[in-house]
PQR file with spaces between the fields and no chain letter, atoms N, CA, C, O and H, PARSE charges and radii, in Angstrom:
ATOM       1  N    MET     1       0.969   -0.965   -0.106 -0.4000 1.5000
ATOM       2  CA   MET     1      -0.184    0.206   -0.236 -0.0000 2.0000
ATOM       3  C    MET     1       1.006    1.122   -0.116  0.5500 1.7000
ATOM       4  O    MET     1       2.056    0.781    0.429 -0.5500 1.4000
ATOM       5  N    ASN     2       0.778    2.335   -0.669 -0.4000 1.5000
ATOM       6  CA   ASN     2       1.189    3.685   -0.583 -0.0000 2.0000
ATOM       7  C    ASN     2       0.511    4.489    0.436  0.5500 1.7000
ATOM       8  O    ASN     2      -0.651    4.880    0.329 -0.5500 1.4000
ATOM       9  H    ASN     2      -0.075    2.612   -1.112  0.4000 1.0000
ATOM      10  N    LYS     3       1.521    4.790    1.730 -0.4000 1.5000
ATOM      11  CA   LYS     3       1.518    5.520    2.720 -0.0000 2.0000
ATOM      12  C    LYS     3       2.088    6.791    2.739  0.5500 1.7000
ATOM      13  O    LYS     3       3.285    7.026    2.573 -0.5500 1.4000
ATOM      14  H    LYS     3       2.465    4.472    1.817  0.4000 1.0000
ATOM      15  N    THR     4       1.082    7.721    2.974 -0.4000 1.5000
ATOM      16  CA   THR     4       1.742    8.852    3.102 -0.0000 2.0000
ATOM      17  C    THR     4       3.388    9.114    4.261  0.5500 1.7000
ATOM      18  O    THR     4       3.138    8.845    5.436 -0.5500 1.4000
ATOM      19  H    THR     4       0.110    7.530    3.109  0.4000 1.0000
ATOM      20  N    PRO     5       4.483    9.450    4.075 -0.5600 1.5000
ATOM      21  CA   PRO     5       5.016    9.885    4.751  0.2800 2.0000
ATOM      22  C    PRO     5       5.157   10.370    5.972  0.5500 1.7000
ATOM      23  O    PRO     5       5.355   11.567    5.764 -0.5500 1.4000
ATOM      24  N    GLU     6       5.187   10.163    7.364 -0.4000 1.5000
ATOM      25  CA   GLU     6       5.006   10.825    8.337 -0.0000 2.0000
ATOM      26  C    GLU     6       6.374   11.458    8.394  0.5500 1.7000
ATOM      27  O    GLU     6       7.392   10.810    8.150 -0.5500 1.4000
ATOM      28  H    GLU     6       5.026    9.190    7.533  0.4000 1.0000
ATOM      29  N    HIS     7       6.381   13.175    8.833 -0.4000 1.5000
ATOM      30  CA   HIS     7       7.580   13.859    8.595 -0.0000 2.0000
ATOM      31  C    HIS     7       7.907   13.773   10.381  0.5500 1.7000
ATOM      32  O    HIS     7       7.125   13.800   11.331 -0.5500 1.4000
ATOM      33  H    HIS     7       5.554   13.701    9.031  0.4000 1.0000
ATOM      34  N    PRO     8       9.523   13.650   10.318 -0.5600 1.5000
ATOM      35  CA   PRO     8      10.100   13.945   11.670  0.2800 2.0000
ATOM      36  C    PRO     8       9.206   14.330   12.626  0.5500 1.7000
ATOM      37  O    PRO     8       8.960   13.538   13.536 -0.5500 1.4000
ATOM      38  N    LEU     9       8.436   15.869   12.577 -0.4000 1.5000
ATOM      39  CA   LEU     9       8.324   16.523   13.209 -0.0000 2.0000
ATOM      40  C    LEU     9       6.953   16.452   13.491  0.5500 1.7000
ATOM      41  O    LEU     9       6.486   17.223   14.329 -0.5500 1.4000
ATOM      42  H    LEU     9       8.635   16.513   11.838  0.4000 1.0000
ATOM      43  N    ALA    10       6.137   15.526   12.833 -0.4000 1.5000
ATOM      44  CA   ALA    10       4.946   15.453   13.202 -0.0000 2.0000
ATOM      45  C    ALA    10       4.347   15.014   14.218  0.5500 1.7000
ATOM      46  O    ALA    10       4.581   13.811   14.328 -0.5500 1.4000
ATOM      47  H    ALA    10       6.516   14.899   12.151  0.4000 1.0000
ATOM      48  N    SER    11       3.805   15.326   14.875 -0.4000 1.5000
ATOM      49  CA   SER    11       3.462   14.977   16.340 -0.0000 2.0000
ATOM      50  C    SER    11       1.552   15.376   16.734  0.5500 1.7000
ATOM      51  O    SER    11       0.965   16.345   16.254 -0.5500 1.4000
ATOM      52  H    SER    11       3.615   16.304   14.785  0.4000 1.0000
ATOM      53  N    ASP    12       1.081   14.617   17.439 -0.4000 1.5000
ATOM      54  CA   ASP    12      -0.221   15.394   18.289 -0.0000 2.0000
ATOM      55  C    ASP    12       0.390   16.666   18.577  0.5500 1.7000
ATOM      56  O    ASP    12       1.320   16.933   19.337 -0.5500 1.4000
ATOM      57  H    ASP    12       1.557   13.829   17.828  0.4000 1.0000
ATOM      58  N    ALA    13      -0.520   17.627   17.600 -0.4000 1.5000
ATOM      59  CA   ALA    13      -0.687   18.840   18.270 -0.0000 2.0000
ATOM      60  C    ALA    13      -1.182   18.857   19.387  0.5500 1.7000
ATOM      61  O    ALA    13      -0.539   19.434   20.264 -0.5500 1.4000
ATOM      62  H    ALA    13      -1.276   17.410   16.983  0.4000 1.0000
ATOM      63  N    ALA    14      -2.541   18.209   19.747 -0.4000 1.5000
ATOM      64  CA   ALA    14      -3.528   18.552   20.692 -0.0000 2.0000
ATOM      65  C    ALA    14      -2.405   18.159   22.097  0.5500 1.7000
ATOM      66  O    ALA    14      -2.711   19.041   22.901 -0.5500 1.4000
ATOM      67  H    ALA    14      -3.064   17.741   19.034  0.4000 1.0000
ATOM      68  N    THR    15      -1.619   17.551   22.571 -0.4000 1.5000
ATOM      69  CA   THR    15      -0.889   17.447   23.307 -0.0000 2.0000
ATOM      70  C    THR    15       0.391   17.945   23.492  0.5500 1.7000
ATOM      71  O    THR    15       1.128   17.515   24.380 -0.5500 1.4000
ATOM      72  H    THR    15      -1.370   16.835   21.919  0.4000 1.0000
ATOM      73  N    LYS    16       0.813   19.109   22.460 -0.4000 1.5000
ATOM      74  CA   LYS    16       1.908   19.647   22.053 -0.0000 2.0000
ATOM      75  C    LYS    16       1.016   21.188   23.029  0.5500 1.7000
ATOM      76  O    LYS    16       1.922   21.787   23.607 -0.5500 1.4000
ATOM      77  H    LYS    16       0.214   19.458   21.739  0.4000 1.0000
ATOM      78  N    ASN    17       0.095   21.653   23.219 -0.4000 1.5000
ATOM      79  CA   ASN    17      -0.649   23.038   23.067 -0.0000 2.0000
ATOM      80  C    ASN    17      -0.881   23.056   24.391  0.5500 1.7000
ATOM      81  O    ASN    17      -1.908   22.496   24.776 -0.5500 1.4000
ATOM      82  H    ASN    17      -0.641   21.166   22.749  0.4000 1.0000
ATOM      83  N    THR    18       0.255   23.873   25.661 -0.4000 1.5000
ATOM      84  CA   THR    18      -0.612   24.229   26.359 -0.0000 2.0000
ATOM      85  C    THR    18      -1.131   25.163   26.782  0.5500 1.7000
ATOM      86  O    THR    18      -1.504   25.269   27.950 -0.5500 1.4000
ATOM      87  H    THR    18       1.089   24.327   25.348  0.4000 1.0000
ATOM      88  N    ASP    19      -1.307   26.415   25.498 -0.4000 1.5000
ATOM      89  CA   ASP    19      -2.169   27.753   25.957 -0.0000 2.0000
ATOM      90  C    ASP    19      -3.576   27.135   24.844  0.5500 1.7000
ATOM      91  O    ASP    19      -3.512   26.881   23.641 -0.5500 1.4000
ATOM      92  H    ASP    19      -1.004   26.328   24.549  0.4000 1.0000
ATOM      93  N    PRO    20      -4.831   27.028   25.823 -0.5600 1.5000
ATOM      94  CA   PRO    20      -5.880   26.729   24.998  0.2800 2.0000
ATOM      95  C    PRO    20      -6.101   28.130   23.704  0.5500 1.7000
ATOM      96  O    PRO    20      -6.302   28.011   22.495 -0.5500 1.4000
ATOM      97  N    ASP    21      -5.973   29.329   24.495 -0.4000 1.5000
ATOM      98  CA   ASP    21      -6.231   30.314   23.482 -0.0000 2.0000
ATOM      99  C    ASP    21      -5.278   30.226   22.123  0.5500 1.7000
ATOM     100  O    ASP    21      -5.838   30.813   21.197 -0.5500 1.4000
ATOM     101  H    ASP    21      -5.810   29.426   25.477  0.4000 1.0000
ATOM     102  N    THR    22      -3.961   29.643   21.732 -0.4000 1.5000
ATOM     103  CA   THR    22      -3.140   29.864   21.051 -0.0000 2.0000
ATOM     104  C    THR    22      -3.342   28.467   20.329  0.5500 1.7000
ATOM     105  O    THR    22      -3.358   27.403   20.948 -0.5500 1.4000
ATOM     106  H    THR    22      -3.506   29.167   22.484  0.4000 1.0000
ATOM     107  N    PRO    23      -3.534   28.610   18.605 -0.5600 1.5000
ATOM     108  CA   PRO    23      -3.985   27.153   17.988  0.2800 2.0000
ATOM     109  C    PRO    23      -2.891   26.805   17.483  0.5500 1.7000
ATOM     110  O    PRO    23      -1.826   27.398   17.314 -0.5500 1.4000
ATOM     111  N    CYS    24      -3.407   25.328   17.152 -0.4000 1.5000
ATOM     112  CA   CYS    24      -1.509   24.422   17.242 -0.0000 2.0000
ATOM     113  C    CYS    24      -1.821   23.526   16.162  0.5500 1.7000
ATOM     114  O    CYS    24      -2.520   22.514   16.213 -0.5500 1.4000
ATOM     115  H    CYS    24      -4.273   24.846   17.289  0.4000 1.0000
ATOM     116  N    ILE    25      -1.187   24.046   15.129 -0.4000 1.5000
ATOM     117  CA   ILE    25      -1.211   23.308   14.150 -0.0000 2.0000
ATOM     118  C    ILE    25      -0.024   22.052   13.787  0.5500 1.7000
ATOM     119  O    ILE    25       1.152   22.402   13.681 -0.5500 1.4000
ATOM     120  H    ILE    25      -0.619   24.868   15.088  0.4000 1.0000
ATOM     121  N    SER    26      -0.377   20.665   13.615 -0.4000 1.5000
ATOM     122  CA   SER    26       0.761   19.907   13.581 -0.0000 2.0000
ATOM     123  C    SER    26       1.248   20.021   12.000  0.5500 1.7000
ATOM     124  O    SER    26       0.565   19.966   10.978 -0.5500 1.4000
ATOM     125  H    SER    26      -1.332   20.380   13.701  0.4000 1.0000
ATOM     126  N    SER    27       2.785   20.214   12.181 -0.4000 1.5000
ATOM     127  CA   SER    27       3.518   20.108   10.343 -0.0000 2.0000
ATOM     128  C    SER    27       2.814   19.264    9.478  0.5500 1.7000
ATOM     129  O    SER    27       2.862   19.621    8.300 -0.5500 1.4000
ATOM     130  H    SER    27       3.340   20.259   13.012  0.4000 1.0000
ATOM     131  N    ASN    28       2.124   18.171    9.733 -0.4000 1.5000
ATOM     132  CA   ASN    28       1.904   17.243    8.524 -0.0000 2.0000
ATOM     133  C    ASN    28       0.772   18.020    8.361  0.5500 1.7000
ATOM     134  O    ASN    28       0.671   18.285    7.163 -0.5500 1.4000
ATOM     135  H    ASN    28       2.085   17.882   10.689  0.4000 1.0000
ATOM     136  N    GLN    29      -0.124   18.509    9.003 -0.4000 1.5000
ATOM     137  CA   GLN    29      -1.645   19.528    8.364 -0.0000 2.0000
ATOM     138  C    GLN    29      -0.921   20.865    7.647  0.5500 1.7000
ATOM     139  O    GLN    29      -1.582   21.533    6.852 -0.5500 1.4000
ATOM     140  H    GLN    29      -0.041   18.294    9.977  0.4000 1.0000
ATOM     141  N    LEU    30       0.058   21.119    7.872 -0.4000 1.5000
ATOM     142  CA   LEU    30       0.821   22.436    6.696 -0.0000 2.0000
ATOM     143  C    LEU    30       1.518   21.623    5.989  0.5500 1.7000
ATOM     144  O    LEU    30       1.432   22.083    4.850 -0.5500 1.4000
ATOM     145  H    LEU    30       0.595   20.576    8.518  0.4000 1.0000
ATOM     146  N    PHE    31       2.135   20.729    5.957 -0.4000 1.5000
ATOM     147  CA   PHE    31       2.834   20.092    4.580 -0.0000 2.0000
ATOM     148  C    PHE    31       2.444   19.157    4.113  0.5500 1.7000
ATOM     149  O    PHE    31       3.027   18.764    3.103 -0.5500 1.4000
ATOM     150  H    PHE    31       2.205   20.355    6.882  0.4000 1.0000
ATOM     151  N    GLY    32       1.420   18.470    4.573 -0.4000 1.5000
ATOM     152  CA   GLY    32       1.181   17.068    3.550 -0.0000 2.0000
ATOM     153  C    GLY    32       2.519   16.108    3.428  0.5500 1.7000
ATOM     154  O    GLY    32       3.282   15.731    4.317 -0.5500 1.4000
ATOM     155  H    GLY    32       0.947   18.789    5.393  0.4000 1.0000
ATOM     156  N    ALA    33       2.531   15.810    1.798 -0.4000 1.5000
ATOM     157  CA   ALA    33       3.618   15.154    1.429 -0.0000 2.0000
ATOM     158  C    ALA    33       4.848   16.292    0.746  0.5500 1.7000
ATOM     159  O    ALA    33       5.974   16.079    0.296 -0.5500 1.4000
ATOM     160  H    ALA    33       1.911   16.116    1.076  0.4000 1.0000
ATOM     161  N    CYS    34       4.266   17.209    0.867 -0.4000 1.5000
ATOM     162  CA   CYS    34       5.662   18.043    0.328 -0.0000 2.0000
ATOM     163  C    CYS    34       6.739   18.249    1.911  0.5500 1.7000
ATOM     164  O    CYS    34       6.650   17.861    3.076 -0.5500 1.4000
ATOM     165  H    CYS    34       3.352   17.382    1.233  0.4000 1.0000
ATOM     166  N    ARG    35       7.685   19.050    1.134 -0.4000 1.5000
ATOM     167  CA   ARG    35       8.761   19.792    2.360 -0.0000 2.0000
ATOM     168  C    ARG    35       9.041   21.302    2.547  0.5500 1.7000
ATOM     169  O    ARG    35       9.707   21.914    3.381 -0.5500 1.4000
ATOM     170  H    ARG    35       7.757   19.364    0.187  0.4000 1.0000
ATOM     171  N    GLN    36       8.456   21.611    1.703 -0.4000 1.5000
ATOM     172  CA   GLN    36       8.505   23.090    2.014 -0.0000 2.0000
ATOM     173  C    GLN    36       7.266   23.707    1.286  0.5500 1.7000
ATOM     174  O    GLN    36       6.904   23.327    0.173 -0.5500 1.4000
ATOM     175  H    GLN    36       7.915   21.114    1.025  0.4000 1.0000
ATOM     176  N    LEU    37       6.800   24.443    1.823 -0.4000 1.5000
ATOM     177  CA   LEU    37       5.967   25.648    1.391 -0.0000 2.0000
ATOM     178  C    LEU    37       6.288   27.563    1.642  0.5500 1.7000
ATOM     179  O    LEU    37       7.107   28.136    2.361 -0.5500 1.4000
ATOM     180  H    LEU    37       7.093   24.752    2.728  0.4000 1.0000
ATOM     181  N    GLN    38       5.198   28.120    0.663 -0.4000 1.5000
ATOM     182  CA   GLN    38       5.294   29.701    1.645 -0.0000 2.0000
ATOM     183  C    GLN    38       4.429   30.354    2.214  0.5500 1.7000
ATOM     184  O    GLN    38       3.250   30.047    2.389 -0.5500 1.4000
ATOM     185  H    GLN    38       4.532   27.654    0.079  0.4000 1.0000
ATOM     186  N    ILE    39       4.753   30.901    2.398 -0.4000 1.5000
ATOM     187  CA   ILE    39       3.693   31.784    3.788 -0.0000 2.0000
ATOM     188  C    ILE    39       3.703   33.340    3.147  0.5500 1.7000
ATOM     189  O    ILE    39       4.824   33.815    2.968 -0.5500 1.4000
ATOM     190  H    ILE    39       5.711   31.150    2.255  0.4000 1.0000
ATOM     191  N    LEU    40       2.630   34.112    2.814 -0.4000 1.5000
ATOM     192  CA   LEU    40       2.574   34.978    2.520 -0.0000 2.0000
ATOM     193  C    LEU    40       2.238   36.169    3.544  0.5500 1.7000
ATOM     194  O    LEU    40       1.010   36.208    3.619 -0.5500 1.4000
ATOM     195  H    LEU    40       1.719   33.726    2.960  0.4000 1.0000
ATOM     196  N    HIS    41       2.796   37.140    4.351 -0.4000 1.5000
ATOM     197  CA   HIS    41       2.958   38.047    5.524 -0.0000 2.0000
ATOM     198  C    HIS    41       2.651   39.113    5.110  0.5500 1.7000
ATOM     199  O    HIS    41       3.449   39.288    4.190 -0.5500 1.4000
ATOM     200  H    HIS    41       3.794   37.109    4.290  0.4000 1.0000
ATOM     201  N    GLN    42       2.087   39.878    5.159 -0.4000 1.5000
ATOM     202  CA   GLN    42       1.931   41.421    5.042 -0.0000 2.0000
ATOM     203  C    GLN    42       2.795   41.984    3.317  0.5500 1.7000
ATOM     204  O    GLN    42       3.554   42.924    3.081 -0.5500 1.4000
ATOM     205  H    GLN    42       1.438   39.736    5.907  0.4000 1.0000
ATOM     206  N    GLY    43       2.224   40.906    2.429 -0.4000 1.5000
ATOM     207  CA   GLY    43       2.960   41.464    1.397 -0.0000 2.0000
ATOM     208  C    GLY    43       3.807   40.721    0.798  0.5500 1.7000
ATOM     209  O    GLY    43       4.127   40.700   -0.391 -0.5500 1.4000
ATOM     210  H    GLY    43       1.607   40.143    2.620  0.4000 1.0000
ATOM     211  N    GLU    44       4.360   39.763    2.165 -0.4000 1.5000
ATOM     212  CA   GLU    44       5.887   39.366    1.831 -0.0000 2.0000
ATOM     213  C    GLU    44       5.813   37.680    1.404  0.5500 1.7000
ATOM     214  O    GLU    44       4.765   37.081    1.644 -0.5500 1.4000
ATOM     215  H    GLU    44       4.100   39.781    3.130  0.4000 1.0000
ATOM     216  N    THR    45       6.693   37.124    0.916 -0.4000 1.5000
ATOM     217  CA   THR    45       6.464   35.622    0.628 -0.0000 2.0000
ATOM     218  C    THR    45       7.847   35.208    1.607  0.5500 1.7000
ATOM     219  O    THR    45       9.004   35.617    1.521 -0.5500 1.4000
ATOM     220  H    THR    45       7.545   37.610    0.720  0.4000 1.0000
ATOM     221  N    TYR    46       7.271   34.303    2.489 -0.4000 1.5000
ATOM     222  CA   TYR    46       8.740   33.236    3.448 -0.0000 2.0000
ATOM     223  C    TYR    46       8.324   32.248    2.730  0.5500 1.7000
ATOM     224  O    TYR    46       7.255   32.205    2.121 -0.5500 1.4000
ATOM     225  H    TYR    46       6.330   33.970    2.559  0.4000 1.0000
ATOM     226  N    THR    47       9.349   31.225    2.789 -0.4000 1.5000
ATOM     227  CA   THR    47       9.378   30.104    2.582 -0.0000 2.0000
ATOM     228  C    THR    47       9.199   29.216    4.036  0.5500 1.7000
ATOM     229  O    THR    47       9.960   29.739    4.850 -0.5500 1.4000
ATOM     230  H    THR    47      10.218   31.260    3.284  0.4000 1.0000
ATOM     231  N    LEU    48       8.749   28.504    4.423 -0.4000 1.5000
ATOM     232  CA   LEU    48       9.429   27.022    5.359 -0.0000 2.0000
ATOM     233  C    LEU    48       9.494   25.975    4.938  0.5500 1.7000
ATOM     234  O    LEU    48       8.768   25.487    4.072 -0.5500 1.4000
ATOM     235  H    LEU    48       8.131   28.080    3.761  0.4000 1.0000
ATOM     236  N    ARG    49      10.545   25.387    5.601 -0.4000 1.5000
ATOM     237  CA   ARG    49      10.569   24.092    4.818 -0.0000 2.0000
ATOM     238  C    ARG    49      11.409   23.405    5.843  0.5500 1.7000
ATOM     239  O    ARG    49      12.109   24.088    6.591 -0.5500 1.4000
ATOM     240  H    ARG    49      11.135   25.783    6.304  0.4000 1.0000
ATOM     241  N    ILE    50      11.390   21.977    5.943 -0.4000 1.5000
ATOM     242  CA   ILE    50      11.729   21.138    6.681 -0.0000 2.0000
ATOM     243  C    ILE    50      13.119   20.544    5.554  0.5500 1.7000
ATOM     244  O    ILE    50      13.380   20.340    4.369 -0.5500 1.4000
ATOM     245  H    ILE    50      10.822   21.422    5.336  0.4000 1.0000
ATOM     246  N    THR    51      13.668   20.475    6.860 -0.4000 1.5000
ATOM     247  CA   THR    51      15.296   20.193    6.496 -0.0000 2.0000
ATOM     248  C    THR    51      15.639   18.873    6.590  0.5500 1.7000
ATOM     249  O    THR    51      14.955   18.195    7.357 -0.5500 1.4000
ATOM     250  H    THR    51      13.456   20.641    7.823  0.4000 1.0000
ATOM     251  N    HIS    52      16.479   18.374    6.031 -0.4000 1.5000
ATOM     252  CA   HIS    52      17.141   16.541    5.981 -0.0000 2.0000
ATOM     253  C    HIS    52      16.863   16.160    7.418  0.5500 1.7000
ATOM     254  O    HIS    52      16.052   15.308    7.781 -0.5500 1.4000
ATOM     255  H    HIS    52      17.034   18.925    5.408  0.4000 1.0000
ATOM     256  N    ARG    53      17.732   16.989    8.279 -0.4000 1.5000
ATOM     257  CA   ARG    53      17.257   16.175   10.100 -0.0000 2.0000
ATOM     258  C    ARG    53      15.973   16.488   10.817  0.5500 1.7000
ATOM     259  O    ARG    53      15.898   16.397   12.043 -0.5500 1.4000
ATOM     260  H    ARG    53      18.390   17.682    7.984  0.4000 1.0000
ATOM     261  N    GLY    54      14.857   16.893    9.985 -0.4000 1.5000
ATOM     262  CA   GLY    54      13.736   17.540   10.798 -0.0000 2.0000
ATOM     263  C    GLY    54      13.294   18.615   11.115  0.5500 1.7000
ATOM     264  O    GLY    54      12.081   18.696   11.311 -0.5500 1.4000
ATOM     265  H    GLY    54      14.918   16.967    8.990  0.4000 1.0000
ATOM     266  N    LYS    55      14.033   19.645   11.249 -0.4000 1.5000
ATOM     267  CA   LYS    55      14.218   20.925   11.693 -0.0000 2.0000
ATOM     268  C    LYS    55      13.576   21.939   10.893  0.5500 1.7000
ATOM     269  O    LYS    55      14.061   22.067    9.769 -0.5500 1.4000
ATOM     270  H    LYS    55      15.018   19.579   11.089  0.4000 1.0000
ATOM     271  N    LEU    56      12.556   22.735   11.202 -0.4000 1.5000
ATOM     272  CA   LEU    56      11.800   23.727   10.312 -0.0000 2.0000
ATOM     273  C    LEU    56      12.828   25.134   10.467  0.5500 1.7000
ATOM     274  O    LEU    56      13.263   25.720   11.458 -0.5500 1.4000
ATOM     275  H    LEU    56      12.162   22.631   12.116  0.4000 1.0000
ATOM     276  N    ILE    57      12.975   25.350    9.061 -0.4000 1.5000
ATOM     277  CA   ILE    57      13.795   26.705    8.411 -0.0000 2.0000
ATOM     278  C    ILE    57      12.944   27.511    7.946  0.5500 1.7000
ATOM     279  O    ILE    57      12.252   27.367    6.937 -0.5500 1.4000
ATOM     280  H    ILE    57      12.621   24.873    8.256  0.4000 1.0000
ATOM     281  N    LEU    58      12.982   28.568    8.829 -0.4000 1.5000
ATOM     282  CA   LEU    58      11.935   29.989    7.736 -0.0000 2.0000
ATOM     283  C    LEU    58      12.630   31.457    7.452  0.5500 1.7000
ATOM     284  O    LEU    58      13.028   32.320    8.235 -0.5500 1.4000
ATOM     285  H    LEU    58      13.544   28.685    9.648  0.4000 1.0000
ATOM     286  N    THR    59      12.610   31.362    5.543 -0.4000 1.5000
ATOM     287  CA   THR    59      13.413   32.313    5.423 -0.0000 2.0000
ATOM     288  C    THR    59      12.747   33.144    4.645  0.5500 1.7000
ATOM     289  O    THR    59      11.596   32.791    4.386 -0.5500 1.4000
ATOM     290  H    THR    59      12.287   30.661    4.907  0.4000 1.0000
ATOM     291  N    LYS    60      13.166   34.279    4.129 -0.4000 1.5000
ATOM     292  CA   LYS    60      12.330   35.427    3.033 -0.0000 2.0000
ATOM     293  C    LYS    60      12.817   35.337    1.753  0.5500 1.7000
ATOM     294  O    LYS    60      12.356   36.054    0.865 -0.5500 1.4000
ATOM     295  H    LYS    60      14.101   34.566    4.340  0.4000 1.0000
């Protein structure tokens, strides 16, 4: 069977969220099967990517 590989940073977001007023989203929800995505913020584009070691890097 073909399963979508889980990212090393993926975890149960609900168990890590200590502040109920702050939204918490797992990296799997953001990235899906991709290794990077673009975020638009105040007219600027940022790239968020997962490194080969499973860390997140945000660049402008």
